C-alpha positions, -999 to 999 in steps of 0.1 A, spaced: -492 -625 413 -496 -607 379 -459 -602 376 -454 -639 383 -478 -649 355 -462 -625 330 -427 -637 340 -437 -673 336 -452 -668 301 -422 -648 290 -398 -675 299 -418 -703 283 -421 -682 251 -384 -677 250 -378 -715 254 -402 -723 226 -383 -699 203 -349 -711 215 -357 -748 209 -380 -743 179 -380 -775 159 -366 -775 124 -389 -774 94 -410 -805 88 -392 -813 55 -359 -816 73 -374 -838 100 -392 -862 77 -375 -896 76 -373 -921 48 -407 -935 57 -423 -901 57 -429 -900 94 -426 -867 111 -400 -863 138 -409 -852 174 -403 -818 188 -367 -807 192 -374 -792 227 -365 -816 255 -392 -821 281 -367 -818 309 -358 -782 298 -394 -772 299 -400 -787 333 -369 -770 347 -379 -737 333 -413 -740 349 -397 -748 382 -375 -718 379 -404 -696 370 -424 -707 400 -394 -702 424 -387 -667 411 -424 -658 411 -427 -668 447 -396 -647 456 -411 -617 438 -445 -622 456 -429 -621 491 -428 -585 503 -393 -573 513 -391 -559 549 -369 -529 558 -357 -515 591 -366 -479 599 -367 -457 630 -400 -456 648 -395 -424 668 -420 -404 646 -393 -378 637 -387 -365 602 -416 -384 586 -416 -358 558 -390 -334 545 -389 -300 563 -420 -284 549 -431 -248 555 -435 -212 542 -409 -186 537 -416 -148 536 -390 -137 512 -403 -146 477 -436 -127 482 -428 -101 508 -391 -95 506 -384 -69 533 -420 -59 537 -428 -82 565 -446 -76 598 -462 -91 629 -496 -89 613 -485 -107 581 -470 -136 600 -501 -140 621 -523 -140 590 -500 -167 574 -502 -188 606 -540 -186 606 -542 -196 569 -518 -225 572 -536 -238 602 -570 -239 584 -564 -243 547 -551 -279 548 -513 -271 547 -508 -280 583 -528 -312 579 -506 -320 549 -474 -317 569 -464 -280 565 -453 -268 599 -427 -241 595 -432 -203 591 -398 -188 584 -393 -151 587 -366 -141 562 -344 -110 562 -353 -75 575 -369 -85 608 -339 -72 628 -326 -36 629 -298 -33 655 -282 -47 687 -285 -33 721 -257 -23 744 -254 -60 755 -252 -72 719 -286 -87 719 -303 -85 685 -332 -61 683 -363 -67 661 -378 -39 642 -401 -21 667 -423 -7 641 -430 -39 622 -429 -62 652 -442 -40 681 -451 -70 703 -416 -85 700 -407 -118 685 -415 -140 715 -451 -130 715 -453 -137 678 -436 -171 683 -461 -179 710 -489 -171 687 -475 -193 659 -470 -222 683 -506 -219 695 -516 -228 660 -496 -260 661 -469 -245 638 -432 -235 643 -416 -202 638 -382 -199 621 -359 -169 616 -331 -157 592 -296 -147 601 -262 -144 584 -227 -157 592 -212 -123 583 -212 -89 599 -245 -80 581 -273 -98 563 -280 -97 526 -301 -66 532 -276 -49 554 -292 -58 588 -271 -70 617 -254 -103 610 -244 -130 634 -206 -130 631 -190 -132 666 -225 -132 681 -234 -168 674 -236 -180 710 -255 -150 722 -280 -152 693 -285 -189 699 -295 -182 735 -317 -153 724 -336 -174 699 -340 -201 725 -355 -176 749 -379 -166 722 -391 -203 721 -374 -210 687 -354 -238 701 -378 -264 686 -382 -245 653 -361 -236 623 -333 -210 618 -320 -201 583 -284 -190 581 -271 -173 550 -237 -162 539 -238 -128 521 -208 -109 533 -174 -120 545 -149 -100 564 -114 -106 579 -106 -92 613 -71 -84 624 -78 -100 658 -106 -123 671 -138 -107 683 -163 -125 705 -195 -115 722 -212 -136 748 -191 -167 745 -186 -185 778 -153 -181 795 -132 -211 806 
């Protein structure tokens, strides 16, 4: 309504300036009578009608179509371990972060991801399955994921497209399918995985591990 009033006044002021009558001296006739205003009444009435019409159009709220599945109501919001801890991460640190986010208002504000960055993995076993650091994560990653999920949060991990990560830990090249199944078994399938590209390599022949055969 305020925008309609301001718009109406602005148009009328423009019309008054546009059709401002000439000076009184030029409009005085031989008998000394003053001439009438130079602004036709029909123009003013038309302008008022246009103002009312446009004002009503601006006052009507525009509707928009959106999904109602309650997904992605906010951007992906969470905490990542790298900036503060770099490689110095552990099971205890991640559990403390989960406790803090669940109680300090971050979870209520929409923050839901806890992402473990590089250095959580140390090797692969004889079957090619990636192995977490047994010293820093003595309970394994699944137990940690279960704890984070119990706080109403989601656990994410870091991997790399190359043969090794940015810090020289095992990468995911040729192990993508196996790693995806491993992460799903650790209950990360509903969480978040970060994939980096730090090192590239060209192999003379294809190498695959764990891919389904046809």
